[in-house]
N, CA, C and O atoms as CSV, one atom per row, in Angstrom:
chain,resi,resn,atom,element,x,y,z
A,1,MET,N,N,-19.461,2.256,11.371
A,1,MET,CA,C,-17.656,1.989,10.701
A,1,MET,C,C,-16.736,3.328,12.266
A,1,MET,O,O,-16.941,4.542,12.254
A,2,THR,N,N,-16.065,2.801,13.074
A,2,THR,CA,C,-15.036,3.654,12.661
A,2,THR,C,C,-13.871,4.101,11.540
A,2,THR,O,O,-13.664,3.622,10.425
A,3,PRO,N,N,-12.919,5.619,12.508
A,3,PRO,CA,C,-13.198,6.432,11.071
A,3,PRO,C,C,-11.353,4.890,11.140
A,3,PRO,O,O,-11.154,4.305,10.075
A,4,GLU,N,N,-10.598,4.615,12.080
A,4,GLU,CA,C,-9.542,3.262,11.469
A,4,GLU,C,C,-10.442,1.841,10.860
A,4,GLU,O,O,-9.514,1.138,10.461
A,5,LEU,N,N,-11.016,1.495,10.738
A,5,LEU,CA,C,-11.566,0.526,10.259
A,5,LEU,C,C,-12.234,1.310,9.097
A,5,LEU,O,O,-13.235,0.603,8.979
A,6,THR,N,N,-12.371,2.228,8.203
A,6,THR,CA,C,-12.952,3.354,7.200
A,6,THR,C,C,-11.643,3.066,6.316
A,6,THR,O,O,-11.377,2.510,5.251
A,7,ALA,N,N,-10.736,3.990,7.702
A,7,ALA,CA,C,-9.070,3.547,6.673
A,7,ALA,C,C,-8.728,2.429,6.116
A,7,ALA,O,O,-8.289,2.359,4.968
A,8,LEU,N,N,-8.936,1.243,7.047
A,8,LEU,CA,C,-9.042,0.050,6.204
A,8,LEU,C,C,-9.083,-0.274,5.803
A,8,LEU,O,O,-8.255,-1.074,5.368
A,9,THR,N,N,-10.394,0.021,5.365
A,9,THR,CA,C,-11.645,-0.720,4.552
A,9,THR,C,C,-11.084,-0.154,3.100
A,9,THR,O,O,-11.016,-0.909,2.130
A,10,LEU,N,N,-10.541,1.757,3.004
A,10,LEU,CA,C,-10.192,2.597,1.843
A,10,LEU,C,C,-8.680,1.890,2.100
A,10,LEU,O,O,-7.992,2.327,1.178
A,11,ALA,N,N,-8.276,1.456,2.504
A,11,ALA,CA,C,-6.435,0.868,2.242
A,11,ALA,C,C,-6.163,-0.848,1.842
A,11,ALA,O,O,-5.141,-1.513,1.671
A,12,ALA,N,N,-7.295,-1.086,1.807
A,12,ALA,CA,C,-7.900,-2.550,0.832
A,12,ALA,C,C,-8.240,-2.408,-0.232
A,12,ALA,O,O,-7.854,-3.224,-1.068
A,13,LEU,N,N,-9.236,-1.139,-0.689
A,13,LEU,CA,C,-9.605,-0.722,-1.656
A,13,LEU,C,C,-8.396,-0.048,-2.559
A,13,LEU,O,O,-8.699,0.134,-3.738
A,14,LEU,N,N,-7.221,0.299,-2.205
A,14,LEU,CA,C,-5.900,1.243,-2.720
A,14,LEU,C,C,-5.807,0.200,-2.812
A,14,LEU,O,O,-6.745,-0.035,-3.574
A,15,GLN,N,N,-5.204,-1.035,-2.540
A,15,GLN,CA,C,-4.623,-2.671,-2.647
A,15,GLN,C,C,-5.154,-2.710,-4.430
A,15,GLN,O,O,-4.620,-2.401,-5.495
A,16,ILE,N,N,-6.339,-3.208,-4.061
A,16,ILE,CA,C,-6.826,-3.182,-5.316
A,16,ILE,C,C,-6.906,-2.427,-6.488
A,16,ILE,O,O,-6.827,-3.010,-7.570
A,17,GLY,N,N,-7.066,-1.084,-6.427
A,17,GLY,CA,C,-7.394,0.138,-7.637
A,17,GLY,C,C,-5.060,0.236,-8.257
A,17,GLY,O,O,-4.670,0.630,-9.356
A,18,GLN,N,N,-4.018,-0.324,-6.941
A,18,GLN,CA,C,-3.250,-0.572,-7.896
A,18,GLN,C,C,-3.122,-2.170,-8.196
A,18,GLN,O,O,-2.339,-2.364,-9.126
A,19,PHE,N,N,-3.419,-2.805,-7.910
A,19,PHE,CA,C,-3.387,-4.197,-8.703
A,19,PHE,C,C,-3.850,-4.118,-10.194
A,19,PHE,O,O,-3.363,-4.871,-11.038
A,20,ALA,N,N,-4.689,-3.298,-10.459
A,20,ALA,CA,C,-5.282,-3.060,-11.691
A,20,ALA,C,C,-4.085,-1.818,-12.846
A,20,ALA,O,O,-3.670,-1.815,-14.006
A,21,LEU,N,N,-3.957,-0.869,-11.515
A,21,LEU,CA,C,-2.627,0.088,-12.221
A,21,LEU,C,C,-1.058,-0.476,-12.855
A,21,LEU,O,O,-0.171,0.130,-13.457
A,22,TYR,N,N,-1.178,-1.814,-12.443
A,22,TYR,CA,C,-0.327,-2.588,-12.255
A,22,TYR,C,C,-0.645,-3.443,-13.481
A,22,TYR,O,O,0.215,-3.140,-14.307
A,23,ALA,N,N,-1.448,-4.349,-13.995
A,23,ALA,CA,C,-1.481,-5.438,-14.296
A,23,ALA,C,C,-2.326,-4.852,-15.548
A,23,ALA,O,O,-2.694,-5.696,-16.366
A,24,ILE,N,N,-2.720,-3.325,-15.820
A,24,ILE,CA,C,-3.288,-3.808,-16.933
A,24,ILE,C,C,-2.368,-3.516,-17.592
A,24,ILE,O,O,-2.017,-4.338,-18.438
A,25,PRO,N,N,-1.812,-2.570,-17.501
A,25,PRO,CA,C,-0.284,-1.996,-18.450
A,25,PRO,C,C,0.963,-3.870,-18.506
A,25,PRO,O,O,1.208,-4.241,-19.653
A,26,ALA,N,N,1.407,-4.534,-17.650
A,26,ALA,CA,C,1.707,-5.850,-17.567
A,26,ALA,C,C,1.440,-6.271,-17.920
A,26,ALA,O,O,2.376,-7.029,-18.178
A,27,ASN,N,N,0.376,-6.737,-18.515
A,27,ASN,CA,C,-0.430,-7.496,-19.411
A,27,ASN,C,C,-0.195,-7.074,-21.045
A,27,ASN,O,O,0.068,-7.885,-21.933
A,28,LEU,N,N,-0.290,-6.202,-21.151
A,28,LEU,CA,C,-0.146,-5.473,-22.538
A,28,LEU,C,C,1.744,-5.876,-22.616
A,28,LEU,O,O,2.367,-6.559,-23.428
A,29,GLU,N,N,2.197,-5.121,-21.417
A,29,GLU,CA,C,3.795,-5.137,-22.039
A,29,GLU,C,C,4.694,-6.190,-21.966
A,29,GLU,O,O,5.879,-5.994,-22.238
A,30,LEU,N,N,4.108,-7.760,-21.489
A,30,LEU,CA,C,4.516,-8.824,-21.538
A,30,LEU,C,C,3.787,-9.958,-22.530
A,30,LEU,O,O,4.204,-11.001,-23.033
A,31,GLY,N,N,2.206,-9.104,-22.585
A,31,GLY,CA,C,1.850,-10.774,-23.652
A,31,GLY,C,C,0.484,-11.673,-22.053
A,31,GLY,O,O,0.675,-11.920,-20.863
A,32,SER,N,N,-0.447,-11.810,-22.766
A,32,SER,CA,C,-0.745,-13.125,-22.159
A,32,SER,C,C,-0.608,-13.822,-21.829
A,32,SER,O,O,-0.956,-14.139,-20.692
A,33,GLY,N,N,0.249,-14.812,-22.961
A,33,GLY,CA,C,0.567,-16.165,-22.936
A,33,GLY,C,C,1.259,-15.881,-22.497
A,33,GLY,O,O,1.540,-15.129,-23.431
A,34,TYR,N,N,2.688,-15.518,-21.200
A,34,TYR,CA,C,3.107,-14.793,-20.176
A,34,TYR,C,C,2.282,-14.612,-18.774
A,34,TYR,O,O,2.272,-15.407,-17.834
A,35,THR,N,N,1.561,-13.303,-18.879
A,35,THR,CA,C,1.095,-13.062,-17.663
A,35,THR,C,C,-0.083,-14.537,-17.675
A,35,THR,O,O,-0.680,-14.467,-16.600
A,36,MET,N,N,-0.452,-15.430,-18.248
A,36,MET,CA,C,-1.545,-16.807,-17.782
A,36,MET,C,C,-1.499,-18.114,-17.620
A,36,MET,O,O,-2.274,-19.027,-17.338
A,37,SER,N,N,0.783,-17.802,-18.136
A,37,SER,CA,C,0.746,-18.781,-17.643
A,37,SER,C,C,1.510,-19.196,-16.203
A,37,SER,O,O,1.460,-18.369,-15.292
A,38,ALA,N,N,2.424,-20.836,-15.922
A,38,ALA,CA,C,2.517,-20.355,-14.766
A,38,ALA,C,C,4.059,-19.459,-14.115
A,38,ALA,O,O,4.519,-19.537,-12.976
A,39,ARG,N,N,4.435,-18.875,-14.953
A,39,ARG,CA,C,5.739,-18.356,-15.008
A,39,ARG,C,C,6.777,-19.366,-14.139
A,39,ARG,O,O,7.520,-19.111,-13.191
A,40,ASP,N,N,6.587,-20.259,-14.658
A,40,ASP,CA,C,8.402,-20.567,-14.314
A,40,ASP,C,C,9.644,-20.638,-15.404
A,40,ASP,O,O,10.498,-21.509,-15.572
A,41,ARG,N,N,9.460,-19.658,-15.930
A,41,ARG,CA,C,10.702,-18.797,-16.390
A,41,ARG,C,C,10.984,-17.066,-16.203
A,41,ARG,O,O,10.091,-16.309,-15.825
A,42,ASP,N,N,11.666,-16.842,-16.367
A,42,ASP,CA,C,11.317,-15.409,-16.679
A,42,ASP,C,C,10.851,-14.789,-18.061
A,42,ASP,O,O,11.116,-15.322,-19.138
A,43,PRO,N,N,10.333,-13.942,-17.967
A,43,PRO,CA,C,9.725,-13.027,-19.411
A,43,PRO,C,C,10.668,-13.384,-20.464
A,43,PRO,O,O,11.751,-13.897,-20.182
A,44,THR,N,N,10.289,-13.122,-21.745
A,44,THR,CA,C,11.442,-13.146,-23.059
A,44,THR,C,C,11.085,-11.193,-23.117
A,44,THR,O,O,11.680,-10.651,-24.049
A,45,ARG,N,N,10.231,-10.242,-22.248
A,45,ARG,CA,C,10.303,-8.824,-22.726
A,45,ARG,C,C,10.324,-8.378,-20.751
A,45,ARG,O,O,10.012,-8.843,-19.655
A,46,GLN,N,N,10.709,-7.612,-21.166
A,46,GLN,CA,C,10.712,-6.527,-20.267
A,46,GLN,C,C,9.689,-5.576,-19.494
A,46,GLN,O,O,9.143,-4.576,-19.959
A,47,LEU,N,N,9.601,-5.914,-18.674
A,47,LEU,CA,C,7.990,-4.523,-18.091
A,47,LEU,C,C,9.024,-3.126,-18.038
A,47,LEU,O,O,10.160,-3.125,-17.562
A,48,SER,N,N,8.320,-1.951,-18.653
A,48,SER,CA,C,8.661,-0.975,-19.007
A,48,SER,C,C,8.807,-0.275,-16.996
A,48,SER,O,O,8.094,-0.725,-16.100
A,49,GLU,N,N,9.620,0.566,-16.833
A,49,GLU,CA,C,9.928,0.833,-15.911
A,49,GLU,C,C,9.080,1.762,-14.908
A,49,GLU,O,O,9.245,1.981,-13.708
A,50,ARG,N,N,8.252,2.165,-15.688
A,50,ARG,CA,C,6.776,2.248,-14.664
A,50,ARG,C,C,6.191,1.168,-13.961
A,50,ARG,O,O,6.128,0.726,-12.813
A,51,THR,N,N,5.818,0.939,-15.016
A,51,THR,CA,C,5.205,-0.639,-15.255
A,51,THR,C,C,6.271,-1.566,-13.803
A,51,THR,O,O,5.572,-1.980,-12.879
A,52,ALA,N,N,7.190,-1.725,-13.730
A,52,ALA,CA,C,8.214,-2.267,-13.159
A,52,ALA,C,C,8.137,-1.358,-11.556
A,52,ALA,O,O,8.739,-1.935,-10.650
A,53,ARG,N,N,7.572,-0.252,-11.242
A,53,ARG,CA,C,7.942,0.125,-10.663
A,53,ARG,C,C,6.768,0.478,-9.540
A,53,ARG,O,O,6.851,0.540,-8.314
A,54,LEU,N,N,5.545,0.703,-10.510
A,54,LEU,CA,C,4.239,0.574,-10.156
A,54,LEU,C,C,3.940,-0.864,-9.687
A,54,LEU,O,O,2.828,-0.859,-9.160
A,55,GLY,N,N,4.628,-2.392,-9.665
A,55,GLY,CA,C,4.461,-3.732,-8.834
A,55,GLY,C,C,5.102,-3.501,-7.490
A,55,GLY,O,O,4.627,-3.487,-6.355
A,56,ARG,N,N,6.537,-3.291,-8.034
A,56,ARG,CA,C,6.953,-2.592,-6.892
A,56,ARG,C,C,5.891,-1.977,-5.682
A,56,ARG,O,O,5.557,-2.398,-4.574
A,57,ALA,N,N,5.643,-1.108,-6.255
A,57,ALA,CA,C,4.203,-0.145,-5.305
A,57,ALA,C,C,3.222,-0.920,-4.445
A,57,ALA,O,O,2.758,-0.757,-3.317
A,58,PHE,N,N,3.067,-1.931,-5.515
A,58,PHE,CA,C,2.053,-2.578,-5.271
A,58,PHE,C,C,1.881,-3.244,-4.169
A,58,PHE,O,O,1.120,-3.047,-3.222
A,59,ASP,N,N,3.184,-4.601,-4.517
A,59,ASP,CA,C,4.621,-5.842,-3.287
A,59,ASP,C,C,4.783,-4.336,-2.138
A,59,ASP,O,O,4.516,-4.891,-1.072
A,60,ASN,N,N,5.006,-3.098,-1.833
A,60,ASN,CA,C,5.439,-2.632,-0.699
A,60,ASN,C,C,3.835,-2.449,-0.259
A,60,ASN,O,O,3.598,-2.928,0.850
A,61,HIS,N,N,3.169,-2.092,-0.655
A,61,HIS,CA,C,1.617,-2.102,-0.275
A,61,HIS,C,C,1.149,-2.886,0.374
A,61,HIS,O,O,0.415,-2.512,1.288
A,62,PHE,N,N,1.447,-4.631,0.108
A,62,PHE,CA,C,0.751,-5.559,0.866
A,62,PHE,C,C,1.619,-5.625,2.236
A,62,PHE,O,O,1.209,-6.100,3.295
A,63,GLN,N,N,2.485,-5.239,2.082
A,63,GLN,CA,C,3.916,-5.072,3.476
A,63,GLN,C,C,3.291,-4.229,4.478
A,63,GLN,O,O,2.915,-4.689,5.557
A,64,GLY,N,N,3.160,-2.938,4.136
A,64,GLY,CA,C,2.842,-2.285,5.554
A,64,GLY,C,C,1.086,-2.490,5.262
A,64,GLY,O,O,0.848,-3.185,6.249
A,65,LEU,N,N,0.356,-2.407,4.883
A,65,LEU,CA,C,-1.195,-2.841,4.563
A,65,LEU,C,C,-1.334,-3.920,5.910
A,65,LEU,O,O,-2.104,-4.106,6.852
A,66,ILE,N,N,0.298,-4.660,5.195
A,66,ILE,CA,C,-0.595,-5.806,7.296
A,66,ILE,C,C,-0.664,-5.482,8.232
A,66,ILE,O,O,-1.644,-5.592,8.968
A,67,LEU,N,N,1.008,-4.675,8.624
A,67,LEU,CA,C,1.086,-3.975,9.650
A,67,LEU,C,C,-0.612,-2.814,10.036
A,67,LEU,O,O,-1.265,-2.911,11.075
A,68,PHE,N,N,-0.835,-2.141,9.229
A,68,PHE,CA,C,-1.462,-1.348,8.905
A,68,PHE,C,C,-2.672,-2.280,10.064
A,68,PHE,O,O,-2.926,-2.078,11.251
A,69,ALA,N,N,-3.224,-3.356,9.057
A,69,ALA,CA,C,-4.626,-4.103,9.683
A,69,ALA,C,C,-4.131,-4.629,11.258
A,69,ALA,O,O,-4.946,-4.687,12.179
A,70,ILE,N,N,-2.569,-5.030,11.441
A,70,ILE,CA,C,-2.393,-5.388,12.884
A,70,ILE,C,C,-2.770,-3.887,14.225
A,70,ILE,O,O,-3.443,-4.028,15.246
A,71,ALA,N,N,-2.181,-2.758,13.821
A,71,ALA,CA,C,-2.777,-1.684,14.435
A,71,ALA,C,C,-4.128,-1.503,14.177
A,71,ALA,O,O,-4.525,-1.175,15.295
A,72,VAL,N,N,-4.943,-1.499,13.568
A,72,VAL,CA,C,-6.514,-1.139,13.491
A,72,VAL,C,C,-6.758,-2.440,14.387
A,72,VAL,O,O,-7.032,-2.386,15.586
A,73,ALA,N,N,-6.648,-3.396,13.784
A,73,ALA,CA,C,-7.090,-4.238,14.614
A,73,ALA,C,C,-7.277,-4.341,15.773
A,73,ALA,O,O,-8.368,-4.366,16.341
A,74,VAL,N,N,-5.233,-4.474,16.675
A,74,VAL,CA,C,-5.285,-3.935,18.083
A,74,VAL,C,C,-6.351,-3.015,18.494
A,74,VAL,O,O,-7.343,-3.506,19.032
A,75,ILE,N,N,-6.277,-1.652,18.301
A,75,ILE,CA,C,-7.726,-0.918,18.600
A,75,ILE,C,C,-8.650,-0.864,18.908
A,75,ILE,O,O,-9.146,-0.460,19.960
A,76,GLN,N,N,-9.187,-1.408,17.726
A,76,GLN,CA,C,-10.340,-2.098,17.685
A,76,GLN,C,C,-10.711,-3.108,18.707
A,76,GLN,O,O,-11.788,-2.910,19.269
A,77,MET,N,N,-10.211,-3.873,18.962
A,77,MET,CA,C,-10.349,-4.804,19.906
A,77,MET,C,C,-9.748,-4.466,21.158
A,77,MET,O,O,-9.487,-5.406,21.909
A,78,SER,N,N,-9.510,-3.436,21.484
A,78,SER,CA,C,-9.196,-3.300,22.529
A,78,SER,C,C,-9.802,-1.428,22.842
A,78,SER,O,O,-9.460,-0.611,23.697
A,79,ALA,N,N,-10.420,-1.378,22.139
A,79,ALA,CA,C,-11.558,-0.603,22.285
A,79,ALA,C,C,-10.702,0.542,22.628
A,79,ALA,O,O,-11.170,0.960,23.687
A,80,GLN,N,N,-9.433,1.466,22.211
A,80,GLN,CA,C,-9.086,2.436,22.926
A,80,GLN,C,C,-9.119,3.667,20.993
A,80,GLN,O,O,-8.208,4.269,20.423
A,81,ASN,N,N,-10.346,3.531,20.707
A,81,ASN,CA,C,-10.289,4.537,19.725
A,81,ASN,C,C,-10.021,5.928,19.723
A,81,ASN,O,O,-10.359,6.549,20.730
A,82,SER,N,N,-9.656,6.341,19.094
A,82,SER,CA,C,-9.385,7.697,20.186
A,82,SER,C,C,-9.464,9.293,18.770
A,82,SER,O,O,-9.689,9.015,17.592
A,83,GLY,N,N,-9.287,10.471,19.124
A,83,GLY,CA,C,-9.152,11.255,17.870
A,83,GLY,C,C,-7.648,11.024,16.904
A,83,GLY,O,O,-7.483,11.215,15.699
A,84,PHE,N,N,-6.365,10.394,18.280
A,84,PHE,CA,C,-5.377,10.436,17.775
A,84,PHE,C,C,-5.826,8.971,16.586
A,84,PHE,O,O,-5.985,9.240,15.395
A,85,THR,N,N,-5.989,7.483,17.083
A,85,THR,CA,C,-5.661,6.798,16.235
A,85,THR,C,C,-6.454,7.471,15.437
A,85,THR,O,O,-5.835,8.106,14.583
A,86,ALA,N,N,-7.529,7.562,15.401
A,86,ALA,CA,C,-7.686,8.094,13.581
A,86,ALA,C,C,-7.219,8.893,13.132
A,86,ALA,O,O,-7.526,8.471,12.017
A,87,ALA,N,N,-6.718,9.730,12.923
A,87,ALA,CA,C,-6.040,10.660,12.714
A,87,ALA,C,C,-4.821,9.846,11.607
A,87,ALA,O,O,-4.603,10.210,10.451
A,88,CYS,N,N,-4.265,8.899,12.185
A,88,CYS,CA,C,-2.799,8.578,12.592
A,88,CYS,C,C,-3.179,7.615,10.819
A,88,CYS,O,O,-2.572,7.625,9.748
A,89,ALA,N,N,-5.032,6.568,11.499
A,89,ALA,CA,C,-5.166,6.531,10.552
A,89,ALA,C,C,-5.686,6.718,8.868
A,89,ALA,O,O,-5.811,5.857,7.998
A,90,TRP,N,N,-5.920,8.175,8.818
A,90,TRP,CA,C,-5.613,8.627,7.664
A,90,TRP,C,C,-4.986,9.392,7.624
A,90,TRP,O,O,-5.590,10.302,7.055
A,91,ILE,N,N,-3.821,9.763,7.939
A,91,ILE,CA,C,-3.061,10.011,7.701
A,91,ILE,C,C,-1.892,8.377,6.410
A,91,ILE,O,O,-1.532,8.304,5.235
A,92,TYR,N,N,-1.804,7.606,7.478
A,92,TYR,CA,C,-0.972,6.645,6.586
A,92,TYR,C,C,-2.046,6.168,5.361
A,92,TYR,O,O,-1.709,5.581,4.333
A,93,LEU,N,N,-3.395,6.563,5.724
A,93,LEU,CA,C,-4.229,6.360,3.856
A,93,LEU,C,C,-3.062,7.126,2.708
A,93,LEU,O,O,-2.300,6.796,1.800
A,94,ILE,N,N,-3.491,8.279,3.402
A,94,ILE,CA,C,-3.451,9.513,2.640
A,94,ILE,C,C,-2.089,9.119,2.066
A,94,ILE,O,O,-1.962,9.018,0.846
A,95,ALA,N,N,-1.052,8.889,2.909
A,95,ALA,CA,C,0.284,8.468,2.324
A,95,ALA,C,C,0.339,7.548,1.488
A,95,ALA,O,O,1.289,7.601,0.707
A,96,ARG,N,N,-0.459,6.606,1.375
A,96,ARG,CA,C,-0.137,5.632,0.824
A,96,ARG,C,C,-0.520,5.903,-0.354
A,96,ARG,O,O,0.379,5.725,-1.175
A,97,ILE,N,N,-1.757,6.363,-0.904
A,97,ILE,CA,C,-2.731,6.818,-1.925
A,97,ILE,C,C,-1.740,8.264,-2.255
A,97,ILE,O,O,-2.227,8.881,-3.202
A,98,ALA,N,N,-0.544,8.893,-1.720
A,98,ALA,CA,C,0.178,9.164,-1.925
A,98,ALA,C,C,2.004,8.809,-2.684
A,98,ALA,O,O,2.868,9.383,-3.347
A,99,TYR,N,N,1.744,7.514,-2.024
A,99,TYR,CA,C,3.115,6.553,-2.952
A,99,TYR,C,C,3.337,5.886,-3.583
A,99,TYR,O,O,4.379,5.250,-3.739
A,100,VAL,N,N,1.953,5.861,-4.353
A,100,VAL,CA,C,2.091,5.086,-5.636
A,100,VAL,C,C,2.617,6.191,-6.464
A,100,VAL,O,O,3.794,6.011,-6.776
A,101,PRO,N,N,1.963,7.546,-7.019
A,101,PRO,CA,C,2.369,8.517,-8.299
A,101,PRO,C,C,3.931,8.675,-7.506
A,101,PRO,O,O,4.796,8.635,-8.381
A,102,ALA,N,N,4.306,8.777,-6.657
A,102,ALA,CA,C,5.589,9.101,-6.343
A,102,ALA,C,C,6.273,8.275,-6.554
A,102,ALA,O,O,7.356,8.588,-7.048
A,103,TYR,N,N,6.004,6.874,-6.301
A,103,TYR,CA,C,7.040,6.227,-6.702
A,103,TYR,C,C,7.034,5.327,-7.982
A,103,TYR,O,O,7.726,4.420,-8.443
A,104,ALA,N,N,5.605,6.213,-8.420
A,104,ALA,CA,C,5.547,5.720,-10.256
A,104,ALA,C,C,6.027,6.314,-10.838
A,104,ALA,O,O,6.732,5.658,-11.605
A,105,LEU,N,N,6.119,7.539,-11.012
A,105,LEU,CA,C,7.294,9.076,-11.501
A,105,LEU,C,C,8.312,8.817,-10.775
A,105,LEU,O,O,8.758,9.960,-10.677
A,106,GLY,N,N,9.496,7.736,-9.795
A,106,GLY,CA,C,10.927,7.845,-9.197
A,106,GLY,C,C,10.764,9.288,-9.157
A,106,GLY,O,O,11.332,10.108,-9.877
A,107,LEU,N,N,9.713,9.555,-8.003
A,107,LEU,CA,C,10.132,11.231,-7.168
A,107,LEU,C,C,10.834,10.296,-6.006
A,107,LEU,O,O,10.392,9.337,-5.373
A,108,ARG,N,N,12.170,11.000,-5.985
A,108,ARG,CA,C,13.250,10.579,-4.608
A,108,ARG,C,C,13.896,11.866,-4.290
A,108,ARG,O,O,14.501,12.575,-5.094
A,109,PRO,N,N,13.730,12.069,-3.187
A,109,PRO,CA,C,14.023,11.550,-1.705
A,109,PRO,C,C,11.924,11.632,-1.466
A,109,PRO,O,O,11.544,11.675,-0.296
A,110,HIS,N,N,11.178,11.639,-2.225
A,110,HIS,CA,C,9.720,11.689,-1.456
A,110,HIS,C,C,9.534,10.501,-1.417
A,110,HIS,O,O,8.939,10.118,-0.410
A,111,ARG,N,N,9.879,9.589,-2.293
A,111,ARG,CA,C,8.911,8.994,-1.517
A,111,ARG,C,C,8.823,8.177,-0.945
A,111,ARG,O,O,7.791,7.564,-0.672
A,112,SER,N,N,10.469,7.852,-0.443
A,112,SER,CA,C,10.922,7.139,0.924
A,112,SER,C,C,10.456,7.850,2.365
A,112,SER,O,O,10.081,7.362,3.431
A,113,VAL,N,N,10.706,9.622,1.778
A,113,VAL,CA,C,10.017,10.398,3.184
A,113,VAL,C,C,8.336,9.619,3.312
A,113,VAL,O,O,8.138,8.755,4.166
A,114,ILE,N,N,7.347,10.023,2.454
A,114,ILE,CA,C,5.969,9.683,2.230
A,114,ILE,C,C,5.556,8.312,2.592
A,114,ILE,O,O,4.498,7.940,3.100
A,115,TRP,N,N,6.638,7.602,2.219
A,115,TRP,CA,C,6.894,5.607,2.999
A,115,TRP,C,C,6.809,6.117,4.147
A,115,TRP,O,O,5.811,5.724,4.750
A,116,PHE,N,N,7.835,7.273,5.046
A,116,PHE,CA,C,8.392,6.718,6.037
A,116,PHE,C,C,6.849,7.386,7.097
A,116,PHE,O,O,6.597,7.088,8.265
A,117,ILE,N,N,6.085,8.292,6.211
A,117,ILE,CA,C,5.310,8.995,7.674
A,117,ILE,C,C,4.446,7.603,7.546
A,117,ILE,O,O,3.758,7.324,8.528
A,118,GLY,N,N,4.424,6.899,6.672
A,118,GLY,CA,C,2.852,6.378,6.778
A,118,GLY,C,C,3.179,4.965,7.697
A,118,GLY,O,O,2.380,4.518,8.519
A,119,LEU,N,N,4.217,4.489,7.460
A,119,LEU,CA,C,4.781,3.535,8.556
A,119,LEU,C,C,5.203,4.223,10.177
A,119,LEU,O,O,5.466,3.459,11.106
A,120,MET,N,N,5.227,6.034,10.388
A,120,MET,CA,C,5.509,5.920,11.304
A,120,MET,C,C,3.293,6.251,12.236
A,120,MET,O,O,2.910,6.062,13.391
A,121,ALA,N,N,2.689,6.644,11.270
A,121,ALA,CA,C,1.630,6.703,11.628
A,121,ALA,C,C,0.702,5.422,12.033
A,121,ALA,O,O,-0.317,5.343,12.720
A,122,THR,N,N,1.416,4.523,11.379
A,122,THR,CA,C,1.338,2.974,11.795
A,122,THR,C,C,1.686,2.578,13.061
A,122,THR,O,O,0.959,2.081,13.921
A,123,THR,N,N,3.119,2.896,13.117
A,123,THR,CA,C,3.441,2.862,14.704
A,123,THR,C,C,3.284,3.761,15.973
A,123,THR,O,O,3.616,3.448,17.116
A,124,ALA,N,N,2.622,5.132,15.498
A,124,ALA,CA,C,2.524,5.847,16.280
A,124,ALA,C,C,0.445,4.723,17.100
A,124,ALA,O,O,0.155,4.436,18.261
A,125,MET,N,N,-0.137,4.552,16.159
A,125,MET,CA,C,-1.126,3.342,16.727
A,125,MET,C,C,-1.063,2.641,17.610
A,125,MET,O,O,-1.722,2.458,18.633
A,126,LEU,N,N,0.252,2.009,16.934
A,126,LEU,CA,C,0.843,0.712,17.660
A,126,LEU,C,C,1.184,1.159,19.178
A,126,LEU,O,O,0.670,0.715,20.205
A,127,ILE,N,N,1.766,1.736,19.106
A,127,ILE,CA,C,2.272,2.762,20.073
A,127,ILE,C,C,1.468,3.107,21.955
A,127,ILE,O,O,1.599,3.025,23.176
A,128,ALA,N,N,0.649,3.510,20.801
A,128,ALA,CA,C,-0.519,4.412,21.350
A,128,ALA,C,C,-1.529,3.647,21.882
A,128,ALA,O,O,-1.994,3.864,23.000
A,129,ALA,N,N,-2.057,2.387,20.837
A,129,ALA,CA,C,-2.819,0.768,21.993
A,129,ALA,C,C,-1.452,0.358,23.402
A,129,ALA,O,O,-2.045,-0.394,24.177
A,130,LEU,N,N,-0.614,0.483,23.705
A,130,LEU,CA,C,0.352,0.106,24.407
A,130,LEU,C,C,-0.291,1.073,25.957
A,130,LEU,O,O,-0.346,0.453,27.019
A,131,PHE,N,N,-0.771,2.704,25.906
A,131,PHE,CA,C,-0.872,3.104,26.534
A,131,PHE,C,C,-2.050,3.519,26.892
A,131,PHE,O,O,-2.186,4.174,27.925
């Protein structure tokens, strides 16, 4: 497996891990009656600040993961794997791992800087595929 595909696989596993980090406290805080419902109404209880942040970090990674998966797919299908694209893939993954605690702890502006590093790594992969 190429480094880019390995990083993509690990990023997908990270997403599953983020789900657990969010879902467990959300279930404890909101109760299973709400979390197992159709959620046609707002919950009667609020999530804690940290749990809400974990939920937003989870949602945000779906958005970043889509672009990263596209970048990896383009690199793979065009056989343009290189040391540069491998480094970009690992930078993306490291940034996404660092993003979770940075967001959960409310670290500003660090969270945004970490997010931007991940986005730039993905962008660099896409641009590299064009050349």
